[in-house]
SEKE-57245 format. One line per 2 residues: number of its first residue (from 1); for each residue x, y, z of C-alpha. Coordinates in nm, 3 decimals. Example, Ala and Ser with C-alpha at 12.3 -4.5 7.8 and 13.67 -1.06 7.14 Angstrom:
BEGIN
1 = 1.230:-0.450:0.780 ~ 1.367:-0.106:0.714
//
This chain:
BEGIN
1 = 4.421:-8.876:18.418 ~ 4.698:-9.108:18.254
3 = 4.942:-9.263:18.499 ~ 5.266:-9.090:18.525
5 = 5.563:-9.275:18.422 ~ 5.843:-9.409:18.699
7 = 6.212:-9.412:18.706 ~ 6.436:-9.633:18.922
9 = 6.801:-9.673:18.933 ~ 6.985:-10.015:18.852
11 = 7.255:-10.132:18.813 ~ 7.420:-10.342:18.543
13 = 7.701:-10.623:18.583 ~ 7.932:-10.377:18.616
15 = 7.814:-10.167:18.894 ~ 7.712:-9.924:18.655
17 = 7.405:-9.709:18.725 ~ 7.149:-9.662:18.461
19 = 6.830:-9.493:18.523 ~ 6.519:-9.619:18.414
21 = 6.200:-9.460:18.284 ~ 5.851:-9.675:18.270
23 = 5.564:-9.588:18.117 ~ 5.265:-9.805:18.170
25 = 5.133:-9.975:17.889 ~ 4.770:-9.875:17.732
27 = 4.531:-10.128:17.898 ~ 4.443:-10.291:17.540
29 = 4.839:-10.409:17.567 ~ 4.853:-10.486:17.947
31 = 4.527:-10.694:17.921 ~ 4.667:-10.856:17.678
33 = 4.984:-10.944:17.863 ~ 4.804:-11.026:18.201
35 = 4.707:-11.402:18.181 ~ 5.059:-11.458:18.088
37 = 5.177:-11.279:18.381 ~ 4.941:-11.406:18.646
39 = 5.030:-11.805:18.481 ~ 5.406:-11.647:18.572
41 = 5.377:-11.524:18.939 ~ 5.121:-11.814:19.045
43 = 5.406:-12.095:18.917 ~ 5.608:-11.900:19.174
45 = 5.433:-11.797:19.462 ~ 5.337:-12.172:19.596
47 = 5.747:-12.166:19.682 ~ 5.783:-11.813:19.750
49 = 5.457:-11.870:20.022 ~ 5.665:-12.194:20.109
51 = 6.011:-12.021:20.171 ~ 5.849:-11.732:20.400
53 = 5.904:-11.823:20.765 ~ 5.644:-11.780:20.971
55 = 5.666:-11.458:21.260 ~ 5.730:-11.155:21.337
57 = 5.502:-10.941:21.086 ~ 5.629:-10.678:20.847
59 = 5.524:-10.376:20.625 ~ 5.513:-10.246:20.346
61 = 5.789:-9.973:20.405 ~ 5.984:-10.218:20.578
63 = 5.965:-10.520:20.294 ~ 6.120:-10.224:20.061
65 = 6.428:-10.123:20.268 ~ 6.552:-10.490:20.236
67 = 6.849:-10.573:20.111 ~ 6.923:-10.941:20.130
69 = 6.709:-11.229:20.205 ~ 6.920:-11.229:20.572
71 = 6.749:-10.894:20.617 ~ 6.406:-11.078:20.524
73 = 6.480:-11.322:20.745 ~ 6.621:-11.106:21.029
75 = 6.268:-10.886:21.011 ~ 6.032:-11.200:21.055
77 = 6.260:-11.397:21.309 ~ 6.292:-11.707:21.099
79 = 6.512:-11.854:20.828 ~ 6.432:-11.874:20.435
81 = 6.370:-12.159:20.338 ~ 6.682:-12.180:20.071
83 = 6.509:-12.510:19.898 ~ 6.180:-12.352:19.799
85 = 6.371:-12.005:19.665 ~ 6.565:-12.217:19.448
87 = 6.269:-12.389:19.333 ~ 6.085:-12.026:19.304
89 = 6.416:-11.965:19.091 ~ 6.376:-12.228:18.910
91 = 5.958:-12.184:18.821 ~ 6.037:-11.784:18.723
93 = 6.283:-11.939:18.450 ~ 6.109:-12.169:18.282
95 = 5.722:-12.017:18.289 ~ 5.992:-11.686:18.146
97 = 6.095:-11.916:17.866 ~ 5.762:-12.074:17.823
99 = 5.584:-11.722:17.824 ~ 5.838:-11.645:17.494
101 = 6.149:-11.530:17.649 ~ 6.333:-11.242:17.504
103 = 6.024:-11.176:17.295 ~ 5.832:-11.198:17.643
105 = 6.084:-10.918:17.811 ~ 6.082:-10.709:17.507
107 = 5.675:-10.648:17.568 ~ 5.666:-10.608:17.927
109 = 5.992:-10.341:17.855 ~ 5.815:-10.216:17.522
111 = 5.796:-9.865:17.722 ~ 6.113:-9.837:17.844
113 = 6.411:-9.632:17.843 ~ 6.719:-9.675:17.989
115 = 6.937:-9.347:18.038 ~ 7.336:-9.375:18.109
117 = 7.401:-9.043:18.323 ~ 7.746:-9.055:18.238
119 = 7.766:-9.229:17.894 ~ 8.065:-9.244:17.696
121 = 8.096:-9.052:17.418 ~ 8.065:-9.277:17.174
123 = 7.755:-9.438:17.303 ~ 7.422:-9.312:17.330
125 = 7.297:-9.180:17.702 ~ 6.959:-9.300:17.678
127 = 6.804:-9.577:17.442 ~ 6.492:-9.725:17.435
129 = 6.518:-10.076:17.594 ~ 6.329:-10.290:17.356
131 = 6.576:-10.202:17.024 ~ 6.878:-10.227:17.236
133 = 6.775:-10.528:17.399 ~ 7.032:-10.736:17.273
135 = 7.358:-10.459:17.344 ~ 7.239:-10.387:17.672
137 = 7.133:-10.711:17.833 ~ 7.414:-10.903:17.685
139 = 7.575:-11.098:17.998 ~ 7.403:-10.851:18.226
141 = 7.127:-11.104:18.292 ~ 7.057:-10.964:18.718
143 = 6.963:-10.578:18.566 ~ 6.705:-10.759:18.336
145 = 6.541:-10.909:18.584 ~ 6.538:-10.608:18.826
147 = 6.401:-10.361:18.482 ~ 6.167:-10.650:18.410
149 = 6.028:-10.652:18.817 ~ 6.047:-10.258:18.789
151 = 5.794:-10.283:18.460 ~ 5.578:-10.595:18.627
153 = 5.540:-10.355:18.926 ~ 5.451:-10.008:18.728
155 = 5.185:-10.257:18.492 ~ 5.039:-10.503:18.729
157 = 5.127:-10.512:19.094 ~ 4.871:-10.222:19.198
159 = 4.576:-10.448:19.035 ~ 4.688:-10.767:19.136
161 = 4.778:-10.646:19.478 ~ 4.415:-10.551:19.513
163 = 4.261:-10.818:19.370 ~ 4.497:-11.074:19.555
165 = 4.535:-10.888:19.889 ~ 4.749:-10.631:20.025
167 = 4.918:-10.684:20.319 ~ 5.237:-10.830:20.502
169 = 5.257:-11.108:20.273 ~ 5.222:-11.015:19.934
171 = 5.450:-10.780:20.046 ~ 5.693:-11.030:20.165
173 = 5.647:-11.215:19.862 ~ 5.722:-10.904:19.667
175 = 6.053:-10.885:19.783 ~ 6.152:-11.255:19.806
177 = 6.124:-11.184:19.416 ~ 6.338:-10.879:19.410
179 = 6.595:-11.073:19.553 ~ 6.575:-11.360:19.317
181 = 6.602:-11.112:19.018 ~ 6.921:-10.910:19.195
//
């Protein structure tokens, strides 16, 4: 049985909410992207692990409710290491550029649509993201980062969690990546 598409609301730089729908990549395409995704995540994982405070364990449900790095710090009863977060953000940006930048992002978002519920009359209500990439993300990189992270979660997170281990550490790292992307 094919995996069903997933939807999520993501706000743009102006605060307008858009509904993203992502259909998982076919296996052949996902397998071609997997080594690049693993390399990118591998470069970011070290600084993220080093940024996490020792302290109270959190579960996946708690991690999903965190809106800021301060929330994560309070939940884990420690401070987030800002220098390590900066290293992780830098590594993430460098790895995305090395992977192909915009063309890599378009590959990750190939099966993604973006719907604007209250679109202006002269604007299409729904667009295929790769086709409108330049227009959608012009001066709007926070939304791009969140859309790419959503695609990674849908296409790769379940398998990577299974292989790399689930639990507290992976959920805390995922929460930090979400914060870097927003």
